[in-house]
LUMTORGU-469935 format. One line per field, with one value per atom (N, C-alpha, C, O, CB): atom name; residue number from 1; x, y, z. Coordinates in nm, 3 decimals. Each point is the difference from the previous one (the first is absolute). Glycine has a CB too. Example, Ala and Ser with C-alpha at 12.3 -4.5 7.8 and 13.67 -1.06 7.14 Angstrom:
2
site = c(N/CA/C/O/CB/N/CA/C/O/CB) .
pos = c(1/1/1/1/1/2/2/2/2/2) .
east = c(1.319/-0.089/0.090/0.104/-0.293/0.154/0.082/-0.077/0.051/0.067) .
north = c(-0.569/0.119/0.120/-0.002/-0.115/0.222/0.119/0.109/0.111/-0.174) .
up = c(0.780/0.000/0.000/0.066/0.059/-0.197/0.006/0.073/0.017/-0.232) .
//
This chain:
139
site = c(N/CA/C/O/CB/N/CA/C/O/CB/N/CA/C/O/CB/N/CA/C/O/CB/N/CA/C/O/CB/N/CA/C/O/CB/N/CA/C/O/CB/N/CA/C/O/CB/N/CA/C/O/CB/N/CA/C/O/CB/N/CA/C/O/CB/N/CA/C/O/CB/N/CA/C/O/CB/N/CA/C/O/CB/N/CA/C/O/CB/N/CA/C/O/CB/N/CA/C/O/CB/N/CA/C/O/CB/N/CA/C/O/CB/N/CA/C/O/CB/N/CA/C/O/CB/N/CA/C/O/CB/N/CA/C/O/CB/N/CA/C/O/CB/N/CA/C/O/CB/N/CA/C/O/CB/N/CA/C/O/CB/N/CA/C/O/CB/N/CA/C/O/CB/N/CA/C/O/CB/N/CA/C/O/CB/N/CA/C/O/CB/N/CA/C/O/CB/N/CA/C/O/CB/N/CA/C/O/CB/N/CA/C/O/CB/N/CA/C/O/CB/N/CA/C/O/CB/N/CA/C/O/CB/N/CA/C/O/CB/N/CA/C/O/CB/N/CA/C/O/CB/N/CA/C/O/CB/N/CA/C/O/CB/N/CA/C/O/CB/N/CA/C/O/CB/N/CA/C/O/CB/N/CA/C/O/CB/N/CA/C/O/CB/N/CA/C/O/CB/N/CA/C/O/CB/N/CA/C/O/CB/N/CA/C/O/CB/N/CA/C/O/CB/N/CA/C/O/CB/N/CA/C/O/CB/N/CA/C/O/CB/N/CA/C/O/CB/N/CA/C/O/CB/N/CA/C/O/CB/N/CA/C/O/CB/N/CA/C/O/CB/N/CA/C/O/CB/N/CA/C/O/CB/N/CA/C/O/CB/N/CA/C/O/CB/N/CA/C/O/CB/N/CA/C/O/CB/N/CA/C/O/CB/N/CA/C/O/CB/N/CA/C/O/CB/N/CA/C/O/CB/N/CA/C/O/CB/N/CA/C/O/CB/N/CA/C/O/CB/N/CA/C/O/CB/N/CA/C/O/CB/N/CA/C/O/CB/N/CA/C/O/CB/N/CA/C/O/CB/N/CA/C/O/CB/N/CA/C/O/CB/N/CA/C/O/CB/N/CA/C/O/CB/N/CA/C/O/CB/N/CA/C/O/CB/N/CA/C/O/CB/N/CA/C/O/CB/N/CA/C/O/CB/N/CA/C/O/CB/N/CA/C/O/CB/N/CA/C/O/CB/N/CA/C/O/CB/N/CA/C/O/CB/N/CA/C/O/CB/N/CA/C/O/CB/N/CA/C/O/CB/N/CA/C/O/CB/N/CA/C/O/CB/N/CA/C/O/CB/N/CA/C/O/CB/N/CA/C/O/CB/N/CA/C/O/CB/N/CA/C/O/CB/N/CA/C/O/CB/N/CA/C/O/CB/N/CA/C/O/CB/N/CA/C/O/CB/N/CA/C/O/CB/N/CA/C/O/CB/N/CA/C/O/CB/N/CA/C/O/CB/N/CA/C/O/CB/N/CA/C/O/CB/N/CA/C/O/CB/N/CA/C/O/CB/N/CA/C/O/CB/N/CA/C/O/CB/N/CA/C/O/CB/N/CA/C/O/CB/N/CA/C/O/CB/N/CA/C/O/CB/N/CA/C/O/CB/N/CA/C/O/CB/N/CA/C/O/CB/N/CA/C/O/CB/N/CA/C/O/CB/N/CA/C/O/CB/N/CA/C/O/CB/N/CA/C/O/CB/N/CA/C/O/CB/N/CA/C/O/CB/N/CA/C/O/CB/N/CA/C/O/CB/N/CA/C/O/CB/N/CA/C/O/CB/N/CA/C/O/CB/N/CA/C/O/CB/N/CA/C/O/CB) .
pos = c(1/1/1/1/1/2/2/2/2/2/3/3/3/3/3/4/4/4/4/4/5/5/5/5/5/6/6/6/6/6/7/7/7/7/7/8/8/8/8/8/9/9/9/9/9/10/10/10/10/10/11/11/11/11/11/12/12/12/12/12/13/13/13/13/13/14/14/14/14/14/15/15/15/15/15/16/16/16/16/16/17/17/17/17/17/18/18/18/18/18/19/19/19/19/19/20/20/20/20/20/21/21/21/21/21/22/22/22/22/22/23/23/23/23/23/24/24/24/24/24/25/25/25/25/25/26/26/26/26/26/27/27/27/27/27/28/28/28/28/28/29/29/29/29/29/30/30/30/30/30/31/31/31/31/31/32/32/32/32/32/33/33/33/33/33/34/34/34/34/34/35/35/35/35/35/36/36/36/36/36/37/37/37/37/37/38/38/38/38/38/39/39/39/39/39/40/40/40/40/40/41/41/41/41/41/42/42/42/42/42/43/43/43/43/43/44/44/44/44/44/45/45/45/45/45/46/46/46/46/46/47/47/47/47/47/48/48/48/48/48/49/49/49/49/49/50/50/50/50/50/51/51/51/51/51/52/52/52/52/52/53/53/53/53/53/54/54/54/54/54/55/55/55/55/55/56/56/56/56/56/57/57/57/57/57/58/58/58/58/58/59/59/59/59/59/60/60/60/60/60/61/61/61/61/61/62/62/62/62/62/63/63/63/63/63/64/64/64/64/64/65/65/65/65/65/66/66/66/66/66/67/67/67/67/67/68/68/68/68/68/69/69/69/69/69/70/70/70/70/70/71/71/71/71/71/72/72/72/72/72/73/73/73/73/73/74/74/74/74/74/75/75/75/75/75/76/76/76/76/76/77/77/77/77/77/78/78/78/78/78/79/79/79/79/79/80/80/80/80/80/81/81/81/81/81/82/82/82/82/82/83/83/83/83/83/84/84/84/84/84/85/85/85/85/85/86/86/86/86/86/87/87/87/87/87/88/88/88/88/88/89/89/89/89/89/90/90/90/90/90/91/91/91/91/91/92/92/92/92/92/93/93/93/93/93/94/94/94/94/94/95/95/95/95/95/96/96/96/96/96/97/97/97/97/97/98/98/98/98/98/99/99/99/99/99/100/100/100/100/100/101/101/101/101/101/102/102/102/102/102/103/103/103/103/103/104/104/104/104/104/105/105/105/105/105/106/106/106/106/106/107/107/107/107/107/108/108/108/108/108/109/109/109/109/109/110/110/110/110/110/111/111/111/111/111/112/112/112/112/112/113/113/113/113/113/114/114/114/114/114/115/115/115/115/115/116/116/116/116/116/117/117/117/117/117/118/118/118/118/118/119/119/119/119/119/120/120/120/120/120/121/121/121/121/121/122/122/122/122/122/123/123/123/123/123/124/124/124/124/124/125/125/125/125/125/126/126/126/126/126/127/127/127/127/127/128/128/128/128/128/129/129/129/129/129/130/130/130/130/130/131/131/131/131/131/132/132/132/132/132/133/133/133/133/133/134/134/134/134/134/135/135/135/135/135/136/136/136/136/136/137/137/137/137/137/138/138/138/138/138/139/139/139/139/139) .
east = c(12.582/0.143/0.098/-0.012/-0.039/0.162/0.106/0.080/0.016/0.003/0.042/0.088/0.109/-0.003/-0.151/0.251/0.126/0.078/-0.010/0.032/0.046/0.069/0.115/0.035/-0.119/0.146/0.150/-0.026/-0.078/0.253/-0.118/0.015/0.118/0.075/-0.187/0.118/0.120/0.129/0.013/-0.130/0.211/0.158/0.070/-0.029/0.018/0.127/0.142/0.101/-0.008/-0.051/0.165/0.141/0.105/0.006/-0.073/0.155/0.106/0.105/0.002/-0.120/0.227/0.140/0.040/0.003/0.065/-0.034/0.077/0.170/0.047/-0.291/0.308/0.154/0.058/-0.043/0.069/0.089/0.050/0.157/0.025/-0.270/0.355/0.123/0.028/-0.060/0.100/0.053/0.028/-0.079/-0.063/0.136/-0.095/-0.073/-0.132/-0.041/0.265/-0.272/-0.153/-0.035/0.081/-0.067/-0.136/-0.044/-0.029/-0.033/-0.083/0.144/-0.028/-0.125/-0.084/0.174/-0.092/-0.119/-0.110/-0.106/0.238/-0.126/-0.075/-0.113/-0.120/0.298/-0.110/-0.101/-0.112/-0.120/0.315/-0.150/-0.085/-0.092/-0.113/0.270/-0.138/-0.107/-0.090/-0.111/0.277/-0.118/-0.072/-0.110/-0.119/0.335/-0.163/-0.101/-0.103/-0.111/0.288/-0.160/-0.079/-0.097/-0.117/0.303/-0.142/-0.097/-0.062/-0.114/0.235/-0.100/-0.124/-0.096/-0.121/0.275/-0.104/-0.083/-0.122/-0.122/0.333/-0.099/-0.124/-0.109/-0.107/0.281/-0.152/-0.072/-0.107/-0.099/0.298/-0.165/-0.110/0.017/-0.086/-0.071/0.272/0.034/0.032/-0.046/0.123/-0.001/0.047/-0.001/-0.009/0.172/-0.152/-0.012/0.122/0.026/-0.284/0.334/0.137/0.005/-0.004/0.120/-0.105/-0.060/0.174/-0.005/-0.271/0.361/0.111/0.110/-0.015/-0.102/0.235/0.124/0.117/0.014/-0.142/0.225/0.124/0.091/-0.022/-0.068/0.216/0.117/0.094/0.035/-0.084/0.090/0.120/0.109/0.001/-0.145/0.260/0.167/0.071/0.013/0.002/0.044/0.088/0.159/0.054/-0.260/0.264/0.118/0.120/-0.036/-0.054/0.185/0.090/0.045/0.036/0.048/-0.091/0.055/-0.146/0.005/0.219/-0.342/-0.109/-0.093/-0.119/0.246/-0.102/-0.105/-0.109/0.015/0.141/-0.292/-0.115/-0.042/-0.004/-0.118/0.097/-0.044/-0.131/-0.020/0.245/-0.309/-0.161/-0.053/0.016/-0.056/-0.017/-0.039/-0.167/-0.035/0.330/-0.368/-0.162/0.007/0.059/-0.227/0.105/-0.004/-0.069/0.023/-0.071/-0.022/-0.049/0.098/-0.003/-0.209/0.281/0.128/0.081/0.070/-0.058/-0.003/0.088/-0.058/-0.112/0.166/0.048/-0.024/-0.044/-0.082/0.255/-0.137/-0.015/-0.052/0.073/0.127/-0.346/-0.058/0.020/-0.042/-0.108/0.229/0.040/-0.097/0.048/0.108/-0.307/-0.089/-0.057/-0.061/0.163/-0.086/-0.049/-0.150/-0.057/0.291/-0.295/-0.131/-0.034/0.072/-0.103/-0.087/-0.073/-0.001/-0.006/-0.193/0.205/0.001/-0.170/-0.048/0.374/-0.376/-0.133/0.019/-0.051/-0.076/0.209/0.032/0.141/0.045/-0.274/0.296/0.133/0.043/-0.044/0.050/0.073/0.024/-0.067/0.036/-0.025/-0.095/-0.082/0.107/-0.025/-0.192/0.316/0.107/0.088/0.069/-0.070/-0.009/0.056/0.158/0.031/-0.287/0.346/0.122/0.029/0.091/-0.032/-0.148/-0.007/0.005/0.095/-0.261/0.060/-0.049/0.150/0.062/-0.353/0.321/0.109/0.130/0.072/-0.169/0.141/0.109/-0.034/0.095/-0.024/-0.157/-0.034/0.020/0.060/-0.254/0.145/-0.017/0.155/0.055/-0.303/0.310/0.154/0.102/0.122/-0.198/0.012/0.093/0.075/0.119/-0.258/0.071/0.045/0.127/0.091/-0.357/0.251/0.070/0.156/0.034/-0.237/0.294/0.141/0.066/-0.065/0.052/0.136/0.099/0.022/0.020/0.099/-0.128/0.027/-0.101/0.022/0.157/-0.302/-0.127/-0.125/0.004/0.067/-0.161/-0.132/-0.114/0.004/0.084/-0.212/-0.124/-0.092/0.010/0.044/-0.161/-0.136/-0.092/-0.041/0.040/-0.027/-0.120/-0.131/-0.020/0.143/-0.197/-0.113/-0.139/-0.041/0.193/-0.201/-0.160/-0.100/0.000/0.058/-0.153/-0.087/-0.123/-0.003/0.176/-0.292/-0.139/-0.033/0.024/-0.108/0.025/-0.049/-0.128/-0.094/0.242/-0.155/-0.139/-0.079/-0.123/0.201/0.006/-0.104/-0.045/-0.067/0.175/-0.092/-0.043/-0.106/-0.048/0.288/-0.270/-0.080/-0.141/-0.046/0.190/-0.207/-0.144/0.034/-0.062/-0.034/0.154/-0.001/0.020/-0.058/0.151/-0.016/0.025/-0.136/-0.039/0.296/-0.302/-0.166/-0.082/-0.078/0.075/-0.005/-0.061/0.001/-0.098/0.168/0.062/0.039/-0.047/-0.064/0.247/-0.151/-0.044/-0.170/-0.046/0.257/-0.298/-0.135/-0.030/-0.115/0.078/0.103/-0.030/0.058/-0.011/-0.009/0.082/0.097/0.109/0.064/-0.240/0.202/0.149/0.118/-0.010/-0.085/0.217/0.099/0.137/0.000/-0.140/0.237/0.099/0.079/0.056/-0.066/0.018/0.087/0.147/0.071/-0.279/0.260/0.140/0.011/-0.097/0.133/0.083/0.054/0.161/0.089/-0.267/0.172/0.162/0.038/-0.081/0.099/0.088/0.017/0.126/0.086/-0.213/0.142/0.133/0.042/-0.075/0.041/0.180/0.040/-0.005/0.015/0.139/-0.176/-0.005/0.104/-0.027/-0.055/0.235/0.082/0.008/0.055/0.023/-0.135/-0.030/-0.083/0.033/-0.017/-0.128/-0.128/0.052/-0.062/-0.102/0.264/0.053/0.071/-0.020/0.019/0.089/0.088/-0.050/0.035/0.122/-0.255/-0.066/-0.080/-0.001/-0.002/-0.060/-0.094/0.092/-0.033/-0.174/0.334/0.075/0.049/0.015/0.036/-0.024/0.061/-0.133/0.023/0.250/-0.358/-0.137/-0.133/-0.095/0.191/-0.095/-0.131/0.033/0.116/-0.227/0.018/-0.028/0.029/-0.011/-0.172) .
north = c(-1.955/-0.044/0.078/0.119/-0.188/-0.021/0.097/0.060/-0.045/-0.089/0.260/0.072/0.027/0.073/0.000/-0.115/0.022/0.134/0.031/-0.293/0.337/0.109/-0.016/0.083/-0.007/-0.188/-0.032/-0.168/-0.061/0.262/-0.265/-0.120/-0.071/0.053/0.016/-0.195/-0.068/0.071/0.047/-0.292/0.245/0.057/-0.100/-0.101/0.289/-0.177/-0.062/0.083/0.122/-0.249/0.068/0.030/-0.063/-0.122/0.163/0.049/-0.061/0.079/0.117/-0.205/-0.015/0.068/-0.037/-0.119/0.109/0.108/0.000/0.043/0.112/-0.096/-0.138/0.034/0.058/-0.028/-0.164/0.286/0.036/0.029/0.044/0.069/-0.138/0.017/0.151/0.091/-0.297/0.224/0.170/0.057/-0.076/0.111/0.080/0.072/0.087/0.100/-0.103/-0.063/0.042/-0.071/-0.062/0.273/-0.207/-0.061/0.130/0.117/-0.345/0.148/0.075/0.089/-0.019/-0.189/0.309/0.076/-0.056/0.062/0.072/-0.274/-0.054/-0.061/-0.004/-0.005/-0.038/-0.070/0.117/-0.024/-0.152/0.291/0.118/0.010/0.027/0.085/-0.127/0.000/-0.129/0.012/0.145/-0.266/-0.135/0.022/-0.024/-0.121/0.189/0.018/0.101/-0.020/-0.035/0.158/0.124/-0.059/0.038/0.140/-0.278/-0.033/-0.096/-0.008/0.055/-0.142/-0.090/0.092/-0.020/-0.162/0.283/0.099/0.056/0.000/0.059/-0.002/0.054/-0.083/0.052/0.062/-0.251/-0.088/-0.047/-0.069/0.004/0.112/-0.047/-0.137/-0.045/0.180/-0.208/-0.123/-0.006/-0.090/0.052/0.132/0.006/0.162/0.086/-0.323/0.261/0.109/-0.017/-0.102/0.142/0.078/-0.019/0.091/0.123/-0.164/-0.053/0.029/0.059/0.099/-0.319/0.178/-0.001/-0.035/-0.083/0.039/0.122/-0.028/0.066/0.118/-0.126/-0.119/0.035/-0.063/-0.107/0.125/0.053/-0.039/-0.020/0.081/0.024/-0.242/-0.042/-0.049/-0.073/0.014/0.123/-0.037/-0.027/0.051/0.085/-0.249/-0.081/0.020/-0.043/-0.154/0.281/0.021/-0.117/-0.117/0.296/-0.157/-0.118/-0.062/-0.117/0.222/-0.018/-0.064/-0.058/-0.062/0.266/-0.188/-0.073/0.109/-0.031/-0.169/0.317/0.078/0.040/0.036/0.030/-0.070/0.039/0.179/0.061/-0.368/0.346/0.106/-0.010/-0.068/0.171/-0.021/-0.002/0.162/0.098/-0.330/0.226/0.163/-0.069/-0.102/0.275/-0.055/-0.037/0.112/0.107/-0.190/0.040/0.073/0.133/0.103/-0.332/0.238/0.134/0.093/0.123/-0.232/0.049/0.076/0.065/0.092/-0.251/0.136/0.045/0.163/0.048/-0.325/0.327/0.152/-0.005/0.086/0.020/-0.191/-0.011/-0.145/-0.098/0.272/-0.171/-0.119/-0.087/-0.114/0.228/-0.028/-0.070/-0.042/-0.050/-0.008/0.070/-0.041/-0.121/-0.084/0.189/-0.116/-0.127/0.013/0.109/-0.142/-0.081/0.007/0.064/-0.003/-0.213/0.268/0.076/-0.141/-0.113/0.334/-0.194/-0.100/0.035/0.109/-0.139/-0.094/0.028/0.007/0.091/-0.215/0.014/0.010/-0.045/-0.113/0.094/0.146/-0.011/-0.034/0.063/0.086/-0.241/-0.041/-0.144/-0.059/0.314/-0.312/-0.113/-0.094/-0.093/0.143/-0.045/-0.111/0.046/0.101/-0.180/-0.024/0.047/-0.062/-0.076/0.041/0.107/-0.040/-0.156/-0.064/0.300/-0.281/-0.166/-0.065/-0.069/0.080/0.016/-0.046/0.011/-0.092/0.178/0.052/0.031/-0.070/-0.036/0.279/-0.269/-0.064/-0.149/-0.062/0.244/-0.235/-0.165/-0.008/-0.098/0.049/0.156/-0.022/-0.005/-0.098/0.226/-0.014/0.041/-0.106/0.017/0.225/-0.356/-0.090/-0.055/-0.033/-0.018/0.039/-0.051/0.085/-0.047/-0.016/0.174/0.116/-0.036/0.034/0.158/-0.245/-0.028/0.153/0.102/-0.331/0.230/0.107/0.034/-0.081/-0.002/0.245/0.050/0.028/0.064/-0.162/0.050/0.020/0.079/0.044/-0.270/0.236/0.059/-0.093/-0.111/0.315/-0.138/-0.055/0.111/0.099/-0.317/0.190/0.095/-0.086/-0.112/0.232/-0.059/-0.079/0.047/0.119/-0.119/-0.041/0.033/-0.045/-0.116/0.118/0.084/-0.043/0.046/0.115/-0.058/-0.166/0.034/-0.063/-0.104/0.112/0.078/-0.063/-0.051/0.070/0.088/-0.287/-0.050/0.017/-0.073/-0.059/0.257/0.040/-0.092/0.000/0.208/-0.304/-0.097/-0.093/-0.090/0.101/-0.014/-0.108/0.048/-0.076/-0.019/0.233/0.054/-0.043/-0.033/0.191/-0.155/-0.037/-0.165/-0.043/0.249/-0.265/-0.143/-0.038/-0.101/0.074/0.100/-0.015/0.041/-0.055/0.079/0.070/0.034/-0.098/-0.030/0.261/-0.310/-0.102/-0.131/-0.056/0.161/-0.134/-0.095/0.017/-0.089/0.064/0.144/0.030/-0.032/-0.070/0.294/-0.179/0.009/-0.124/-0.028/0.250/-0.324/-0.151/-0.083/-0.123/0.143/0.054/-0.079/-0.062/-0.076/0.026/0.080/-0.056/0.085/0.114/-0.247/0.070/0.083/-0.075/-0.122/0.203/-0.008/-0.054/-0.057/0.076/0.076/-0.279/-0.072/-0.032/-0.021/-0.077/0.091/-0.011/0.064/0.050/-0.228/0.192/0.097/-0.043/-0.006/0.250/-0.269/-0.018/0.076/-0.008/-0.240/0.317/0.062/-0.055/-0.039/0.249/-0.216/-0.034/0.077/0.046/-0.233/0.220/0.113/-0.017/-0.112/0.158/0.068/-0.017/-0.095/-0.112/0.345/-0.180/-0.092/-0.133/-0.070/0.231/-0.213/-0.131/-0.069/-0.098/0.168/-0.005/-0.014/-0.002/-0.066/0.206/-0.074/0.007/-0.108/-0.064/0.270/-0.224/-0.109/-0.151/-0.084/0.244/-0.182/-0.108/-0.026/-0.107/0.137/0.089/-0.036/-0.018/-0.067/0.212/-0.074/-0.020/-0.134/-0.046/0.262/-0.286/-0.104/-0.128/-0.116/0.234/-0.089/-0.093/0.016/-0.075/0.034/0.164/-0.010/-0.049/0.002/0.187/-0.232/-0.084/0.104/-0.030/-0.140) .
up = c(5.189/-0.009/0.085/0.027/-0.252/0.271/0.074/-0.101/-0.113/0.320/-0.147/-0.070/0.058/0.099/-0.196/0.060/0.083/-0.042/-0.118/0.140/0.056/-0.033/-0.078/-0.083/0.264/-0.155/-0.058/-0.035/0.074/0.100/-0.271/-0.033/0.068/0.082/-0.281/0.154/0.082/-0.052/-0.113/0.139/0.072/-0.012/-0.004/0.064/0.052/-0.197/0.000/0.043/-0.017/-0.154/0.231/0.003/-0.088/-0.014/0.223/-0.271/-0.069/0.043/0.039/-0.229/0.172/0.000/-0.129/-0.032/0.276/-0.328/-0.099/-0.032/-0.021/-0.004/0.029/0.006/-0.133/-0.111/0.278/-0.138/-0.137/0.036/0.113/-0.223/0.016/0.017/0.027/-0.058/-0.079/0.228/0.031/0.076/0.074/-0.262/0.198/0.099/-0.030/0.057/0.028/-0.185/-0.056/-0.101/-0.070/0.123/-0.072/-0.128/-0.111/0.019/0.123/-0.267/-0.152/0.020/0.088/-0.245/0.062/-0.036/-0.041/0.009/-0.054/-0.011/-0.053/0.084/-0.026/-0.123/0.260/0.098/0.033/-0.009/0.129/-0.086/0.032/-0.088/0.041/0.055/-0.218/-0.117/-0.031/-0.052/-0.047/0.130/0.017/0.109/-0.016/-0.048/0.166/0.122/-0.028/0.049/0.113/-0.231/-0.044/-0.090/0.001/0.014/-0.100/-0.120/0.068/-0.046/-0.168/0.322/0.091/0.054/-0.012/0.098/-0.027/0.066/-0.085/0.013/0.113/-0.241/-0.126/-0.051/-0.032/-0.055/0.077/-0.066/0.111/-0.026/-0.148/0.303/0.106/0.061/0.077/-0.203/0.093/0.035/0.150/0.071/-0.303/0.276/0.145/0.032/-0.087/0.075/0.154/0.059/0.090/0.063/-0.091/0.026/0.055/0.140/0.005/-0.263/0.371/0.116/0.078/0.074/-0.079/-0.010/0.048/-0.103/-0.089/0.297/-0.183/-0.079/0.078/0.031/-0.264/0.263/0.093/-0.070/-0.056/0.281/-0.226/-0.043/0.106/0.085/-0.281/0.175/0.096/-0.071/-0.099/0.271/-0.094/-0.049/0.097/0.111/-0.277/0.100/0.104/-0.049/-0.102/0.152/0.068/-0.031/-0.050/-0.003/0.158/-0.181/-0.025/0.134/0.011/-0.229/0.317/0.158/0.054/0.106/-0.027/-0.137/0.051/0.029/-0.009/0.101/-0.060/0.059/-0.076/-0.116/0.242/-0.058/-0.108/0.041/0.107/-0.121/-0.122/0.009/-0.080/-0.100/0.144/0.022/-0.032/-0.031/0.073/0.109/-0.294/-0.038/-0.047/-0.058/-0.066/0.184/-0.064/-0.115/0.005/0.240/-0.330/-0.160/0.061/-0.063/-0.148/0.310/0.038/0.067/-0.003/0.025/0.027/0.039/-0.111/0.042/0.138/-0.310/-0.099/-0.035/0.018/-0.118/0.052/-0.022/-0.132/-0.032/0.182/-0.239/-0.154/-0.035/-0.013/-0.031/0.032/-0.017/-0.135/-0.021/0.176/-0.247/-0.105/-0.101/-0.102/0.248/-0.138/-0.070/0.071/-0.065/-0.133/0.309/0.078/0.032/0.000/0.109/-0.082/-0.009/0.158/0.099/-0.300/0.187/0.143/0.092/-0.050/-0.071/0.260/0.081/0.081/0.031/-0.012/-0.005/0.080/0.155/0.066/-0.252/0.249/0.115/0.011/0.019/0.046/-0.083/0.056/0.151/0.096/-0.272/0.185/0.134/0.021/0.102/-0.022/-0.153/0.034/0.021/0.077/-0.205/0.082/0.022/0.105/-0.004/-0.232/0.352/0.156/-0.044/-0.092/0.310/-0.103/-0.033/0.019/-0.054/0.111/0.024/0.036/-0.144/-0.035/0.270/-0.313/-0.117/-0.093/-0.053/0.093/-0.037/-0.121/0.041/-0.094/0.030/0.194/0.037/-0.030/-0.048/0.222/-0.161/-0.018/-0.150/-0.044/0.245/-0.297/-0.144/-0.033/-0.052/0.001/0.085/-0.012/0.055/-0.004/0.032/0.024/0.055/-0.112/0.011/0.184/-0.304/-0.155/-0.067/-0.068/0.023/0.077/-0.068/0.025/0.113/-0.071/-0.109/0.005/0.029/-0.024/-0.155/0.228/0.016/-0.153/-0.090/0.328/-0.250/-0.115/-0.091/-0.103/0.144/-0.007/-0.089/0.068/0.114/-0.225/0.042/0.029/-0.010/-0.055/-0.025/0.149/-0.027/0.001/0.073/0.018/-0.194/0.023/0.099/-0.030/-0.229/0.374/0.083/-0.075/0.025/0.231/-0.320/-0.056/0.063/0.004/-0.191/0.224/0.083/-0.112/-0.044/0.331/-0.333/-0.114/0.052/0.064/-0.263/0.158/0.011/-0.140/-0.099/0.292/-0.202/-0.117/-0.034/0.033/-0.005/-0.116/-0.034/-0.072/0.001/-0.003/-0.073/-0.085/0.091/-0.050/-0.169/0.323/0.112/0.111/0.084/-0.113/0.018/0.087/0.021/0.109/-0.156/-0.058/-0.030/0.038/0.098/-0.320/0.179/0.020/0.156/0.039/-0.286/0.339/0.104/0.095/0.103/-0.184/0.023/0.072/-0.028/0.091/-0.118/-0.100/-0.052/0.109/0.048/-0.292/0.264/0.085/0.141/0.057/-0.204/0.205/0.156/-0.011/0.090/-0.022/-0.166/0.013/-0.031/0.036/-0.081/-0.014/0.013/0.105/0.004/-0.223/0.303/0.125/-0.038/0.072/0.043/-0.232/-0.011/0.026/0.046/-0.205/0.125/0.048/-0.075/-0.016/0.269/-0.291/-0.061/0.114/0.078/-0.280/0.215/0.108/-0.026/0.098/-0.041/-0.178/-0.058/-0.094/-0.057/0.117/-0.100/-0.135/-0.011/0.084/-0.038/-0.188/-0.003/-0.131/-0.092/0.216/-0.143/-0.128/-0.046/0.080/-0.030/-0.183/-0.064/-0.084/-0.086/0.111/-0.016/-0.052/-0.181/-0.049/0.298/-0.331/-0.155/-0.034/-0.043/-0.007/0.073/-0.046/0.014/-0.086/0.097/0.102/0.039/-0.103/-0.067/0.300/-0.235/-0.102/-0.154/-0.082/0.256/-0.207/-0.120/-0.046/-0.104/0.143/0.050/-0.037/-0.003/-0.083/0.176/0.027/-0.010/-0.142/-0.061/0.315/-0.291/-0.128/-0.125/-0.098/0.189/-0.077/-0.111/-0.021/-0.114/0.137/0.091/-0.033/0.015/-0.033/0.118/-0.052/-0.010/-0.054/0.023/0.138/-0.252/-0.077/-0.134/-0.042/0.165/-0.188/-0.117/-0.108/-0.119/0.220) .
//
């Protein structure tokens, strides 16, 4: 059976009011790492000034990590990726650009590869949308 060094990865842009996320976000990420669900490959903070200027800071560039998770591949998110994801960040707000390896999918990805299969499409639905729909339509 094929063994991959890394499982599938996903990029997320998580928006926040103001110039940075609250401490609960780093704890939630750390909990996912501790449970073996994800591996944090890169984490970048992007802030858009009220004038529209984008400032980007890699977590690995901070002097005080504030209990942030360790990064496996700091710098994996290139500036082009960050700028594309940060297009949705309105002036006066910020975002965490999070790159995670989906550890739960690693063995599944290897089994797909060995079987000649591949994921050919993926669609994500944000949790607030799922919950609103189920609240209105569940029996």
